[in-house]
C-alpha positions in Angstrom: -8.9 -29.5 -0.3 -9.3 -29.7 -4.1 -7.5 -26.4 -4.5 -4.6 -27.7 -2.5 -4.4 -30.6 -4.9 -4.2 -28.2 -7.9 -1.5 -26.2 -6.1 0.7 -29.3 -5.6 0.0 -30.6 -9.1 1.2 -27.4 -10.7 4.6 -27.5 -8.9 7.7 -28.4 -10.8 11.4 -27.4 -10.6 10.8 -24.7 -13.2 8.2 -23.2 -10.9 11.0 -22.1 -8.6 12.8 -20.5 -11.6 9.8 -18.4 -12.7 8.9 -17.4 -9.2 12.4 -16.3 -8.4 12.5 -14.3 -11.7 9.2 -12.7 -10.8 10.3 -11.8 -7.2 13.6 -10.2 -8.4 11.8 -8.2 -11.1 9.0 -7.2 -8.7 11.5 -6.0 -6.1 13.4 -4.0 -8.7 10.1 -2.5 -10.1 8.8 -1.7 -6.6 12.1 0.1 -5.6 11.8 2.6 -8.4 9.5 5.4 -7.3 6.5 5.6 -9.6 6.8 2.1 -10.9 4.0 0.5 -9.0 3.2 -3.3 -8.7 0.7 -3.0 -11.5 3.1 -1.2 -13.8 5.8 -3.8 -13.1 3.3 -6.6 -14.0 2.2 -4.7 -17.1 5.8 -4.4 -18.3 6.5 -8.2 -17.9 3.1 -9.4 -19.1 4.0 -9.3 -22.9 6.8 -11.8 -22.2 4.3 -14.3 -20.7 2.6 -14.9 -24.1 5.2 -17.5 -25.0 5.0 -19.2 -21.6 2.7 -22.0 -20.5 -0.3 -20.5 -18.7 0.7 -22.0 -15.3 4.3 -20.5 -15.5 2.9 -17.2 -16.7 0.5 -16.9 -13.7 3.2 -17.9 -11.2 5.6 -15.3 -12.7 3.0 -12.5 -12.4 1.9 -13.5 -8.9 5.5 -13.5 -7.7 6.1 -10.1 -9.3 3.1 -8.8 -7.4 4.5 -10.0 -4.1 8.0 -8.7 -4.8 6.8 -5.3 -5.8 4.7 -4.8 -2.7 7.8 -5.4 -0.6 10.3 -3.7 -2.9 8.6 -0.3 -2.4 9.5 -0.4 1.3 13.3 -0.4 0.6 13.6 3.2 -0.7 10.8 4.2 1.8 13.1 3.1 4.7 16.5 4.1 3.4 15.7 7.2 1.5 12.2 8.3 2.7 10.9 7.8 -0.8 8.1 5.1 -1.0 8.4 3.0 -4.1 4.7 2.6 -4.3 1.8 4.5 -2.6 1.1 1.5 -0.3 4.6 1.9 1.2 4.1 5.5 2.2 3.2 4.7 5.9 6.3 2.5 6.1 8.5 5.5 5.5 7.3 7.1 8.8 8.9 4.7 11.2 11.2 2.9 8.8 13.0 6.0 7.8 13.4 7.1 11.4 14.7 3.7 12.5 17.2 3.9 9.7 18.3 7.3 10.8 18.6 6.0 14.4 21.3 3.7 13.1 19.3 0.5 12.8 19.1 0.1 9.0 19.3 -3.7 9.0 16.5 -3.9 11.6 14.2 -1.6 9.7 14.7 -3.6 6.5 14.4 -6.8 8.4 11.0 -5.9 9.9 9.7 -4.9 6.5 11.0 -8.1 4.9 9.8 -10.5 7.5 6.5 -8.7 7.9 5.9 -8.6 4.1 6.7 -12.3 3.8 4.5 -13.2 6.8 1.6 -11.3 5.4 1.8 -12.8 1.9 2.5 -16.4 3.0 -0.1 -16.8 5.8 -2.5 -14.5 3.9 -2.2 -16.9 1.0 -2.8 -20.0 3.2 -5.9 -18.4 4.7 -7.0 -17.4 1.2 -6.9 -21.1 0.1 -8.7 -22.4 3.2 -11.2 -19.6 3.4 -11.8 -19.0 -0.3 -15.5 -19.9 -0.1 -16.0 -17.8 3.1 -14.2 -14.8 1.6 -16.3 -15.0 -1.4 -19.5 -14.9 0.7 -18.1 -11.9 2.7 -17.4 -10.0 -0.5 -20.9 -10.6 -1.6 -22.3 -9.3 1.7 -20.5 -6.0 1.3 -22.7 -3.4 -0.5 -21.7 0.2 -1.3 -22.8 1.4 2.1 -20.3 -1.0 3.7 -17.5 0.3 1.5 -18.5 3.9 2.4 -18.4 3.1 6.1 -15.0 1.4 5.8 -13.6 4.5 4.1 -15.0 6.7 6.8 -13.4 4.4 9.4 -10.1 4.9 7.6 -10.6 8.7 7.7 -11.1 8.6 11.4 -7.4 7.8 11.7 -6.8 11.6 11.5 -7.6 11.7 15.2 -4.6 9.6 16.1 -2.4 11.2 13.5 -3.1 14.8 14.7 -3.0 14.7 18.5 -0.8 17.8 18.7 -3.2 20.0 16.7 -6.5 18.4 15.9 -7.8 21.4 13.9 -4.8 21.3 11.5 -5.2 17.6 11.2 -8.8 17.9 10.0 -7.8 20.7 7.6 -5.1 18.5 6.2 -7.4 15.6 5.6 -10.0 17.8 4.1 -7.4 19.2 1.7 -6.7 15.6 0.6 -10.4 14.9 0.0 -10.6 18.1 -2.1 -7.6 17.0 -4.2 -9.3 13.6 -4.7 -12.5 15.3 -6.0 -10.7 16.9 -8.9 -11.6 15.5 -12.3 -14.7 13.9 -13.8 -17.6 12.7 -11.7 -17.9 9.0 -12.2 -21.7 9.2 -12.3 -22.6 12.4 -14.1 -19.5 12.8 -16.2 -19.2 16.5 -15.2 -15.7 17.8 -14.7 -14.8 19.6 -11.4 -12.0 21.9 -10.4 -9.9 21.1 -13.5 -9.3 24.8 -14.3 -9.7 24.0 -17.9 -6.8 21.5 -17.9 -7.8 18.4 -19.9 -5.0 16.5 -18.2 -7.0 16.7 -15.0 -10.1 15.1 -16.5 -9.3 11.8 -14.9 -8.2 13.4 -11.7 -4.9 13.9 -9.9 -2.6 10.9 -10.5 -2.1 9.1 -7.2 1.5 8.1 -7.7 3.1 11.6 -8.2 0.7 13.0 -5.6 1.5 10.5 -2.8 5.2 10.5 -3.6 5.2 14.3 -3.8 3.6 14.8 -0.4 5.6 12.0 1.4 9.0 11.8 -0.4 9.7 14.9 -2.5 8.5 17.2 0.3 11.0 15.5 2.7 13.7 15.7 0.1 13.0 19.4 -0.5 13.4 20.0 3.2 16.6 18.0 3.5 18.2 19.9 0.6 17.4 23.3 2.2 18.8 22.2 5.5 22.0 20.9 3.8 22.5 24.1 1.9 22.0 26.2 5.1 24.4 24.0 7.1 26.8 23.4 4.1 26.7 19.7 5.0 28.0 17.6 2.1 28.7 14.5 4.1 26.2 11.7 4.5 24.6 11.8 7.9 24.7 7.9 7.9 28.5 7.7 7.6 29.9 5.5 10.3 26.4 4.5 11.5 25.7 1.7 8.9 24.2 -1.3 10.6 23.4 -4.7 9.0 22.0 -6.5 12.0 18.9 -8.5 10.9 15.8 -9.1 13.0 15.7 -12.1 15.2 12.8 -14.4 15.6 12.2 -13.2 19.1 12.1 -9.6 18.0 9.6 -10.3 15.2 7.4 -12.3 17.6 7.3 -9.3 19.9 5.1 -7.6 17.3 3.0 -10.7 16.5 -0.2 -9.1 17.8 0.0 -6.2 15.4 1.1 -8.5 12.6 -1.9 -10.8 13.0 -4.3 -7.9 13.3 -2.8 -6.3 10.2 -2.9 -9.5 8.2 -6.6 -10.0 8.9 -7.3 -6.3 8.1 -5.3 -6.7 4.8 -7.3 -9.8 3.8 -10.7 -8.1 4.6 -9.7 -4.9 2.7 -8.2 -7.0 -0.2 -11.4 -8.9 -1.0 -13.2 -5.5 -1.4 -13.0 -4.6 -5.1 -11.4 -1.2 -5.6 -9.8 -0.9 -2.2 -6.4 -2.5 -2.6 -3.0 -2.4 -0.7 -2.8 1.3 -0.4 -6.0 1.6 1.6 -5.1 -1.4 3.7 -1.7 0.0 4.4 -2.9 3.3 5.7 -5.7 1.8 7.8 -3.4 -0.8 9.3 -0.8 1.8 10.3 -3.3 3.9 12.1 -5.2 1.0 13.7 -1.9 -0.6 14.6 -1.1 2.6 16.5 -4.2 1.9 18.7 -3.4 -1.7 19.6 0.4 -1.5 19.8 2.0 -1.1 23.2 4.3 1.5 21.6 1.4 3.3 19.9 2.3 6.6 21.4 5.8 6.3 19.9 4.7 5.7 16.3 6.7 8.0 14.0 9.9 7.7 16.1 11.1 4.4 14.6 9.2 1.6 16.4 9.0 -1.9 14.9 5.2 -2.1 15.0 5.1 1.0 12.8 6.9 -0.9 10.1 5.1 -4.3 10.6 1.6 -2.9 10.5 1.6 -1.4 7.0 3.9 -4.0 5.5 2.0 -7.0 6.7 -1.3 -5.5 5.6 -0.3 -4.5 2.1 1.3 -7.8 1.4 -1.7 -9.8 2.9 -3.7 -7.9 0.3 -1.9 -9.7 -2.5 -3.6 -13.1 -2.1 -6.9 -11.4 -1.0 -7.2 -9.2 -4.1 -7.2 -12.3 -6.4 -10.1 -13.9 -4.5 -12.9 -11.8 -6.2 -10.9 -12.1 -9.4 -10.8 -15.9 -9.5 -14.4 -16.3 -8.1 -16.3 -13.6 -10.0 -13.9 -12.2 -12.5 -13.9 -8.9 -10.6 -10.3 -7.7 -9.9 -9.8 -6.4 -6.3 -7.0 -4.0 -7.4 -5.2 -2.7 -10.5 -2.6 -5.4 -10.2 -5.3 -8.0 -10.1 -6.7 -6.5 -13.2 -3.4 -7.1 -14.9 -3.7 -10.8 -13.9 -7.2 -10.7 -15.4 -5.8 -9.5 -18.7 -3.2 -12.3 -18.6 -5.8 -14.9 -18.1 -7.9 -13.6 -20.9 -4.8 -13.5 -23.1 -4.3 -17.2 -22.5 -7.9 -18.0 -23.3 -9.3 -18.3 -19.8 -12.3 -16.5 -18.3 -12.1 -15.9 -14.6 -15.3 -16.4 -12.7 -17.5 -19.1 -11.1 -16.6 -21.6 -13.9 -12.8 -21.1 -13.7 -12.4 -23.8 -11.0 -14.2 -26.3 -13.3 -12.7 -25.4 -16.7 -9.2 -24.3 -15.7 -8.5 -25.4 -12.1 -4.7 -25.3 -12.8 -5.0 -21.5 -13.1 -6.1 -21.2 -9.4 -3.4 -23.5 -8.3 -0.7 -21.6 -10.2 -1.7 -18.1 -8.8 -1.7 -19.3 -5.2 1.4 -21.4 -5.7 3.2 -18.4 -7.1 2.3 -16.3 -4.1 3.3 -19.0 -1.5 6.6 -19.8 -3.3 7.4 -16.1 -3.6 7.5 -15.7 0.2 10.6 -17.8 1.0 12.2 -16.6 -2.2 11.6 -13.0 -1.1 13.2 -13.7 2.3 16.4 -15.1 0.6 16.7 -12.4 -2.0 15.9 -9.6 0.4 18.4 -10.9 2.9 21.2 -11.2 0.3 20.6 -7.7 -1.0 20.3 -5.9 2.4 24.0 -5.0 2.7 24.3 -3.4 -0.8 21.1 -1.5 -0.2 22.2 0.0 3.1 25.6 1.0 1.6 23.8 3.2 -0.8 22.9 5.6 2.0 26.6 6.3 2.6 26.7 8.2 -0.7 27.2 12.0 -0.1 23.8 13.7 0.1 24.4 16.1 -2.8 24.8 13.1 -5.1 22.2 10.9 -3.4 19.5 13.7 -3.5 20.2 14.2 -7.2 19.8 10.5 -7.9 16.6 10.4 -5.9 15.2 13.4 -7.7 16.0 11.8 -11.1 14.2 8.6 -10.0 11.2 10.6 -8.9 11.0 12.4 -12.2 11.6 9.3 -14.3 8.9 7.4 -12.3 6.4 10.2 -12.9 7.3 10.3 -16.6 6.5 6.6 -16.8 2.8 7.4 -16.3 0.5 8.2 -19.2 0.4 11.9 -18.2 4.1 12.4 -19.1 5.5 15.8 -18.1 2.2 16.8 -16.5 2.7 14.2 -13.8 6.1 15.7 -13.1 4.3 19.0 -12.5 1.9 17.3 -10.1 4.9 15.9 -8.3 6.5 19.3 -7.9 3.4 21.1 -6.8 2.6 18.4 -4.2 6.2 18.5 -3.0 6.1 22.2 -2.5 2.7 22.1 -0.9 3.8 19.3 1.5 6.9 21.2 2.5 4.9 24.4 3.3 2.4 22.3 5.3 5.2 20.8 7.4 6.5 24.3 8.1 3.1 25.5 9.2 2.5 22.5 11.4 0.0 20.7 9.2 0.1 17.0 8.4 0.9 15.9 4.8 0.3 12.2 5.7 -3.3 13.1 6.7 -3.6 14.8 3.3 -2.4 11.7 1.6 -4.9 9.6 3.6 -7.8 11.9 2.6 -6.6 11.8 -1.0 -6.4 8.0 -1.1 -9.8 7.4 0.4 -11.7 10.3 -1.2 -12.8 8.4 -4.3 -13.9 5.4 -2.2 -16.0 7.7 0.0 -17.6 9.7 -2.8 -18.4 6.8 -5.3 -19.9 4.5 -2.6 -21.9 7.3 -1.0 -23.4 8.1 -4.5 -24.1 4.4 -5.2 -25.7 4.0 -1.7 -28.0 7.0 -2.2 -29.0 5.7 -5.7 -29.8 2.2 -4.5 -31.7 3.4 -1.4 -33.5 6.2 -3.3 -32.1 8.8 -1.0 -33.0 7.1 2.3 -30.4 7.4 5.1 -31.9 4.4 6.9 -29.8 2.1 4.7 -26.8 2.9 6.9 -28.4 1.3 9.9 -30.3 -1.5 8.2 -27.1 -3.3 7.1 -25.3 -4.8 10.1 -21.8 -4.6 8.7 -22.3 -0.9 7.7 -23.8 -0.1 11.1 -20.9 -1.9 12.9 -18.3 0.1 10.9 -20.0 3.4 11.6 -20.2 2.6 15.3 -16.4 1.8 15.2 -15.8 5.1 13.4 -17.6 7.1 16.0 -16.0 5.2 18.8 -12.5 5.7 17.3 -13.0 9.4 17.0 -14.4 9.8 20.5 -11.7 7.5 22.1 -9.0 9.4 20.3 -10.3 12.8 21.4 -10.8 11.7 25.1 -7.3 10.1 25.2 -5.7 13.2 23.8 -7.6 15.5 26.3 -6.4 13.3 29.2 -2.8 13.5 28.0 -3.1 17.3 27.8 -4.4 17.5 31.3 -1.6 15.3 32.6 1.0 17.4 30.8 
């Protein structure tokens, strides 16, 4: 209850101004492919030096919320996820848009993202102490088991050809292993390129496999058919989601919110991991699970609710222990240090207004996000009426500029092109680029935590069954794989 008092005490009319500014900037940053939430926060952080600490933290928190939603707009309308966390949204969101329900697709993303951040924030306030205890209970073996559970999603993603699905995810794990070993310092598979010393950059790789590969395929089809007219012309729809339609997916939304919070409190996991796991687990519990990928609402709600629920969850270990739960939370850590505060156990005693400002920024950002997103929906949808040869050129330029914004410079553009070409060839051959992205995203989490577990247990495998959380996650992983294989076999027999 003391934290609620700090939240209310930090509120002022200027709070709305700073939160609105943060949401608008976050949406804009998230919409640009390659400009992730952490980069958007990094770009605005220097301007917070002149602000009061409370206003600065609200501005950064609102930017975080806005960016996690903003990346879904190009993912839905253009098939180009603004951030890696929005890659699963492109699967059903883009298809719903092509089916002529652009307003619905954006509406599910907007309401789902606001729902995840708002109620995730409220739960974060009430359960701050409990979440802290949960994060302390999770050792490296639990993180490893969680990553394996995420990889088990390949079964539901590759029902048509399980062998190609497993090959796709192994390719992603192999790409994630490129670079320096975090424990030995030895470089692997870099082929003498010093730019690969830190591994393959996740933004150009994910955007390349998901967005640029799709763009490459569209351009080839348009050239073959000599189609220079937008396929969306005459099909633009601005109908927003009703409350009844949103409540129809409340089961998936609640599940994804809880999943996003649990993943968010785990340092190093973050919204991208939560988004992919939520999409694939949402497929299992949704009544339309077999239709995922064809443009169903639950396919949009699951990843969007999860990655937005991660926002308040990632600041929990930051505020409690000084350990950021994601790269964006690390930017928040830098801002607090810059203002003379030290996140950790004593923050609630020395600077309680900082906790109130962060959670107030998240909670105020949600209604602001709904208003701004609703007002901008029609202009965003109209962009898709641009003739494809112009639109594809604009998208390509955005992809290149977003890659150039990374520290690798032109090398990141090379990664984007290689991954796009590889993703396009995989689609032609019947492989699954999304499974590759899943393996790539989770590979570092698997490897690092397996290494830590073996070091702490001195090589004993019994540690995986001695910890109840780890054992439960491993059982769920096996059950998930077996259930998926059995269900797929039954469908084949019926067919």
